[in-house]
N, C-alpha and C positions, 0 to 999 in steps of 0.2 A: 504494500500500500504506500503510495506517494504522499509525503507530507510537505506542506508549504509554510515557509516563514517569510513574513514581510515586515520591514521596519523602515522608518524614515527618521532622519536627524538633520538639523540645521547646523552647519559649520560656519562660523563667522570669519570666513576667509574667501577670497575670490575663487570663482569656479576653476580657473586655470590651475591654481595652486592645489586645490582639492583633487582634481582629476590627475594631475601630475604625481601627487603623492600616492594616490591609489594605484597607479601603474608601476610604482616601485615595489613590486611584489616581494623582493628580498627583504624588505623592511617590515613585512607583516608580523613577524614574531615580536616586534616592539610594541604592538598594540593588540594582537590576537592571542588570547591566553593559551589555547591548545596548540597553535602552530609553532613548531620548533625551528623549521627551516624551509625556505622556498628557493629552488634552483631553476634558472632559465635553461631549458634544453635547446630551444631555438626561439625564433621570433613569435611562435604561436603555441608553444608547449612549455608547461611548467611542471616540475616535480615537487610535490608537497610532502612534508613530514610533519606529523602532529602526534601529540600524546592525548588520547581521548579515552575516558572511562578506564584508566589504569593500564592502557596498552599503547604501544607505538604503532602508528599506521602510516602507510605511504600510498600516495596515489598520483596519477598523472592527470593533468587537466589541459584541455585544448581551448584556446581563446577563439571564439567564433566571430566576435565583432569588437572592434576598437573604434569608437567614434569620438575623436578628441573633444574633450570638454562636454561630452554628452552622455555616452554609455559604454559599458563593457559587458560582454556576455561570454559565458564559458560553459563547458560541460566536462565531466570526468570521463576519461577513456579507460581507466582501470581502477581497482580499489573501490572504496565506497561510491556508490552511484548517486550522482547529484548533478544539478545544473543550476545556473544562477545568472542574475543580471544586476548591475548597478547602474542607476541613472543619476545624472547630475543636472540640476536646474538652478539658474540664478534666482536669488530671492532678494528681498528688500535689504538695502544697506550694504551692498557688496558681499553678501553671504551666499551660501550654496546649500540647497536642499539635496540630500543624498538619500536615494531610495534603494533599498536592497530587497531582492526577492530570491529566495533559495528553495529549490525543490529537491528532496532527497528521499531515498528509500532505505529505511532502517534495516540492518542485517543483524540477525541474532537477537536473542532475548534482551540483552542489556540495552542495545540500541532502540528496540521497540519500547521498552520501559522508559528510556530517556525521552523518546518522542512523545509518548503519552503524558509524561510529567512536564512536558514543555521545556525540558532542559536545553535543547538546541535553540529554542526561541530566546531563552534567557542569555545563552552564550552569545548569540548574534547581537542582541541588544547591548550587552556589555562590551563586545568588541567594537561596535559602532560608537559607543560613548567614549571609549579609549582612543579610537581613531580621531574623533572630534578634538579631544584634549591634545593629542599628539600633534595634529596639523596646526591647531591654533598656536600652540607653544613653539613649534618649529618655525612658523611664519614670523613670529616676533623675534626669534633669535638669529634667523638666517639673514644673509645679505638680501638686498632687494631683488636681485636677478637670480633665477634658478634655471639651469639648463633642463629642458623637458626630456623625459625618457623618449628614446627614439622609436616612434611608431612609423609604419610605412608611409602614412600621409605626411608626417612631420619630416621624414627623411627626404622626401621629394621636394618639400617646400624649403628645406634648410640649405640648399645649395646657394652659396654666396658667390656671385660672379667676381672674378679677380681680373682687374684691368691692368694690362701692361702698357705703359706709356713711354714715349721717348721725349726727352727734352734737351735743350741746349745747356751745356755746363761749361763755364769758362774756367780755365785753370787758375789757381791762385798764383799771383806773381811771386817769384822768389825774392827774398829780401837781400839786396846787395847794393853796393855803392853805384853800380851802373844802372842806367835807366832800364826798365823792364821792356822786354820785347813785346810787340803787340800780341794779344791773346787770340788764339784761333779756336773757335768753338768746335766741339766734337759731340756726336750723339752717343749717349750711353743709355742702357736699358735699366730701368728701376722697377 
């Protein structure tokens, strides 16, 4: 039986900062209680390690959609079966509403009891609260500019054209008692 958890929280930070932090998956252990490590396998796959209900679990998740400053969707490809989505919407006063929806299928008696007792719901709620605190604190302590995680859309948009120009440069006359010879300009590449 599939269970669904939905939560919303308002983070008092601009949407770009909130989205960028959410896509720094390797930092999830800093605010998600059960997550112990997240490893990028490639641009679309992540390996997750967590400690849940007294045991260590590992699963791989595939990112289905990355819409910068808007949404992230994923599904597990092995391990505990789940899928989810996070949506980001601007709200009053330069804040961001974060909506999380997680669908999962409990495996075994312990996970079914946890689902019935709404423990996953409480865990997601707590993780979101810690995410809010983490992002708001980081945004106050960090410099004004943060490089965004490289998503396919941002990679294409981040190419900065470099222009090579030629200009005339006159040599600096040597210091001597004789009058300086006339300077002849030459082109150099800069």
